N, C-alpha and C positions, 0 to 999 in steps of 0.2 A: 129501741129501732125496729124495726120490722128486720127479721134477717133472711127471708128470702134465698133463697140461692138463685141462682141464674143455671137456664136452658147449659147440659154440656157443662159446666164449669164447676167449679167446686171454691170458687171466690164468693168469698165476703165481705162487706163494708171493712171489716175488722180482721179478715184473714192473716193481714199484714203480722198483726202481730206475735204472728208464730217463725218470723225470719226476722234476723240481725239487722236493724236502724239504726245505721251513721247517722249523725252528726243532729242529735234529739236531745234538748235541754235535761238538768238534771235538776226533781223538783224538792225538795226538801219536806213539800208537805202533801202527799199521793189521793189527800182525800179534797183537799181540796180544789187541786185539779180537778179529778172526776167532776167535783160538784158546776166546775166553773165550763167539764164539757158538758154534761145533760143540759147545762140553761142555753146551750149554744142549738146542740140537736133542736132544742122546741122554736127556735126563733124563725124567724122568712126568711125562704131563701133569700139572695144576691141578684141572681142574674137567672132566668129560666132555660129553661130543656130547649124550647121552642128557637131562640137566643141561640144558646150552644148549636144547634145542626146549622143555623144558617151558617153559620162560622165556618161546622165543616164542610158544608157545601162552596162555600166561596173559599177555602183553600183547597179543595181537590179543583178549582181551577187554576189557583196560583199553580197547581202541579204537574198541569198544564199548558200552562204560558199564557192563561187567559187574562191572567194579575198577579198584579204584585202585591207581598207580603210584607208592611212595615210595622216593627213589634220594636220600640223604643218607651225609654222612660226613667223614670230615676230608677239608681243604682237600689238603694235602698229606703224606699219611702219613712218617714218623720212621723208618728203622732201628733207633732207639731206643728207640721204643715200642712195642716186639715185644716187647710181658712183659703179666702175666693182669692186669693192674691196668688199666690203656690199654684193651686189649680186651674184658673185661670189660663196662668203662665205657659202653664205647662203643653194644655192644650190646646194653646195657639199652636206653639211650637209642632206640636204633632199636624197640627191640621195642615197648617204653612209648609212642612215638610212632605205631606201627602200631595197637596198641589201642585209640588215642583216636579214631583214624581209623576202625577199623571200628565200633567205637561209635556215632559221629554218623554216616555215611554208611551203615551193613549193607550195607557191599560189602567183598571180599573184598581186602588189600591186598597185592601185592607189593610186599614187598621188596629193593632193589637198595640194597648198602651199596656207599659209595665203598671199597672195604677191598680188602687181599689183594694189593695192589699198583699203587697209588695213588701211585707212587715218582718219580713224572717230571712236570715242569708248563713249560707254554711262559710267555717270560717278555718285554718289550717291548726289549729291548733287552742285544744279546749282551756286555755288558759292563756294569760296577761301578766309577767310581773313589769313595775316598774319601782326604780327607786330599793328593791328589796322587796317588794310589795307584791304579794301574790295572790289574782282574784279569778273567777271564771271570765271568758271570755265575750265582749258584747255582741248580742247573736240576732240586732234586728229588736226594732222596738215590740213585735209578740212579745220576745220570750224575757228580757231585763232593759234595761240603762245604760247608754254609754258613759255617763260620769262614771269616774275610777273610787267607788267607796263599797263596800260591802253592800250594802243593802243595794246602788244600785244596778249592782253584778247580779242581786239575787233572780235567778228564774221565778218568774210573781205570773201565776196564772190567771188572774185577773188583768194584764194585757191583752190577753186573747180575747176579754172583750171587750178592754179597748179598740183594740184590732177589728175585731167585728164592727161594732161604730160607726170608725171614719170609715173604714169600708167603705159602709152603706149611706154615710153622708156624702162621699166625693163621688159614689158612683149616682146617686141623685141628682146630685150637682149639673156631672157632668150631661145625665139623659137630657137633664133640662135642659140644658144650655144650646146641647146642638138638637134637639128636637125643636126650640122656641128662634134658630134664625141665627146662631151664633155663627154658623158657617155659608151665612147666603154668602154669593159670590155679587148680589145686589150691592153690599156692603163691606169690604172689605174693613174695612174702619174697625167693625166690629169685634176683628182678632187682630189685631195692630196690638204686637206688646210696646208698651208705655214707656221705657227707659231708652233714649235715643242713640241709635246705630248709622254710624257712615260708611258701613263696609262697602264695597262694590256688591258684594252677595245682596244685602238687603237692595242695593237701590238695582241691583237684578230682576230682585224679587219681586218690588212696585214696579218696574216695569211690565212685569210678566203677568200681574194683578190686573194691571190696567188694559192691557191688550186684553187676556179673556174677557173681563167686564164691558169691553166696546165689541168684540162680538157674538155678545151674548144681546145686548141692547141693540142689535144691527139687525142680528135675526128675529128678535119678537117682533121688530118693527115692519121687516116686512111679510111677517107670518102673519102680526095681527093679534100676537099673545105674550101669554108669561112662559117662562120655566119654573112653572111652579115648584116642581121637586126639586129645584137648586138650591135650596134654602138650607137641607139638612144633609146633613154626614152620620153613618154611624162608625160607633167609637167601642168593639169590643179590651173586653179587659183581661191579665196578666199577671199570675204570680209564681214564682220557684212554689213548689207544691213540699216546702221541705219538713213542715211541721203536720206529723201526721195524727198526732190526734184530733187538731184542728181541722184540718183537711176531713176526718172522719167526719166529724161532728156536721158538714157540710151536703152529707154525700145524701144523696135520698134520692127512693122514686118517687116515682109522680102516675099520673093516670093515663092509659093505652099510650105506654109508651114500658116495651121490656128494658127491665138492668136499673140502672141506678148512675145519678149525674150529679157531679162535683159540683154544683148550686150555689157553691162562695166565686166561685169565678169561670172565665169564656174558656180556657184554653190555661190550666197549670203547666209547669215543665218542670221539667228532673235535671237536678246540676251536674257537673260533672263528678263529683266526690262520692254524689248514691247512686250511680247510675249502674250500681254492680247487679248482675242478671241474677244472681237467689239472693238480691235484696231486697229488704221491706218494701222500699221506695216504687221497684217495677213492681213489686208484688199488686203492690195499690192500686197503680198506675194502669195494669193491665186490664182491671174490672172498671174501671168507670167507661162509661160512655161518650166522655168527652172528644176532640180532640187533643192529643197532649203535644209537647215539644221535650226531644232530649236535647240536652249538650254533647259532644263527641268532640273527643280532641287526642293528641299524639298517645295520652294513657288508656287509648280503644284501639288492640290492633285489629286490623280487619275482619282475621278471623273468627273473630266473637262478634261482629256487628248484627251478620246472617238472624242469633241467635237473640241479642237481642230486639233486634228488629222485627222478626218471627214471634216474641213473647206479649211485645208493644199490642201487635196489631197483625195477630194471628191470622183475622179475613181478611188482611190485605187492601184493606178500605182505602181507599183513595181523598183521603182531606185529614185522614187520623191521624195520622203521625209527621210529624215536623222534624227532620235533622238539622241541629244547630248547630254546626261546622265551627270551630277555635282553632286556629294552629299558629298560629302570630304573620306577621311579615315575613318571616323568616323562613319558616316549614310549611305553610301553605301550599306552593306548588311542589313540594314532592309529597310530601304526605294528604291530600287528597285525594287525589288519582285513584292508587286504590280503592279506598273506600267507596268511589264512586261506582267503581266496576267491580264489585261486591255485588249494590245494589240493581245494577242495569244486570247483570250476569244473573240474578234470580227472579229479574221482574218483578222489582218488592215496588209499590204507591208509596213515594213520600216525597214530602217538600222541603226544598233542600233552601236552608236559609244561612248565611254566613255572620255568625258575629267577631268583630274587627277590635273588640276591645280586649276582653279578655286575656285573650294572646301577647297582646301589644302593653303589660303594666310593667312598670319599674319603677325603683324608688329613682327618686331624684340625687342631687350631691349634698341638699339639706338633708335628704334623710324623709322627704313627703314621697308618697306616691302617685303616680303621675302616667301617660301615657302621650308621646307625642300624633299629633294632627297628621302627617306623613304617614308613619305604620297604620293605621287605622287605614286608609285609604290606599296603603299600598298592597293592603290583606285586599280589601274589595275590589283593582286591579286584580290581582292576582287570584282569585274567586270567577270572578268573571270568564278570567282567562281559561282557566282548566275545565269549567263547564260546558263551554263552548268547544274547547277542543275535543271535549269528549262528547259531543252532539247531548247535554244534559243540559239541564233548565236551575240557575239558579234564581230562585221565585221568594229571597223577600233579605228581609238585610235586618240585624238584630242589635241594637245598639242604646248604651244608658247616657242621656243629655236629660238635660232642663230646659228652657225659655228665661232662666235667671242667670244673668251677668255674672258669672262663675270666673275663676281662675285655676282650673282643675287637672285641664290637659294643656302640654305646652305645642305650638307651632300655629298653622295655618296664617291665614294672610290675617287676623287680629295681629299674629305676633305674641302670644302669650310664651314668656317666657320664666328659667327654672327660678329666676327671681320674684316672679310675678304672684309664685304661684299662694303664696303665706298673704297674699293681700284677701281672694276671696275665696279661698278656698273650704266651701263648708259641708260639703259630703262627708260623714258618719265612718263610711267606708272606704268605697272605690270611688275613682272621679271620674267625671262625665264632660259631657263637651258641650259648652254653653251655647248661647245662641247666634252669635255669628257662627262659630266654627260647625252646627249642625248647620246654620243654612247653603253657607261654602259647599259640607259632605253633600247635600242633597242635590245641587246641580251638578256638581262633579259625578255624582251617579246619574245622576238624570242624560249629563252628556252621554254617560258610556250608552245606556240604553234607547237612545237615539239614536247613537252611531252601531250599533246591536240591529236597533230596528228597520235603519236605513240599507244594512248588510257590507257596511265596513270594513 
């Protein structure tokens, strides 16, 4: 790779090697790993620099309150789930969720899917023990496999290639769908989910779409023309930039643009466990031209936030940095104000996004990891309230959800209980909202945004 140095910077795509890198897998054959990474460097990019710049411009609008960010999708994608049915369902719920938010807020919604690359996950421990047997922990399908055998838990470099290929297939299919009329408001039946649901929010959604469709038909009849631009939407991709060797392999210089872009995704983010100011992840992220996100939680003291934001966004560019706060329903109202105060006092340009999922995880009585719907919504309410009280802008939400009819989170109008968790728990890592829970949350958020818009 061309290691041309950036102006006024000592950063290169591989400068992170000089820093401590946490949450990296241990490979038993480094020559095999380097061979795979070398091949990945030669493969075509998954996204383009102009798509990345378009997203950055959209996020600048979010930071000013003129648009809203919907950042949602799978907790951890599976290579096995790179199939038509799964991709279509997840795209459908993302589009439906976004239309509910648009209807409530009357704002443009930036759709950012946790898709086409969300194959690596940070873990609390390096190993897992079952019945006296200790093996490396499962770190996502880019690294190893979820089955509990020595061979399945081996860090396999070839999985990086499989992850790249599945990401390319997913992105190609998504682009074909959204560019070919999949989200055409004239044909909402294209993106209706194919399993029956009779929840109140599902009925509300169908009523809303019918109302929009009738309004469009009326305006087309009055004007004697068609809303030709209404058939397509833009969906950007995002994943946690955890595996630094893989991320470096996707980092490219492009003609007529300064610097380097990570062209494996539109927006990579840094997780809570890898956001150390002197760590390898922050070093890598500070040099790429993409918009980036960083998770912040109670572990990050407000006085350290300034140094982190300054390092990741030294030019204070609007749209460059999204702060994804995750404090939990019980801690949001106390922990968030000092963080906002630091940003306001130093006039930092950031996009504020609320992740109400990760701070509300608990283990049910049957030993299964889950989340309560009421806690998820409660943290969102707290975030809206705090930002409003401090004259700040909550610009987005970051959610783990699926279009599948799973039972992984408890509560909501569908009344999933702890006893139901064993019925359809499919996530290999963290629990996700199912379709009914996601749509209920979409309407609740939209109602809150509509109330804010009316000044109530």
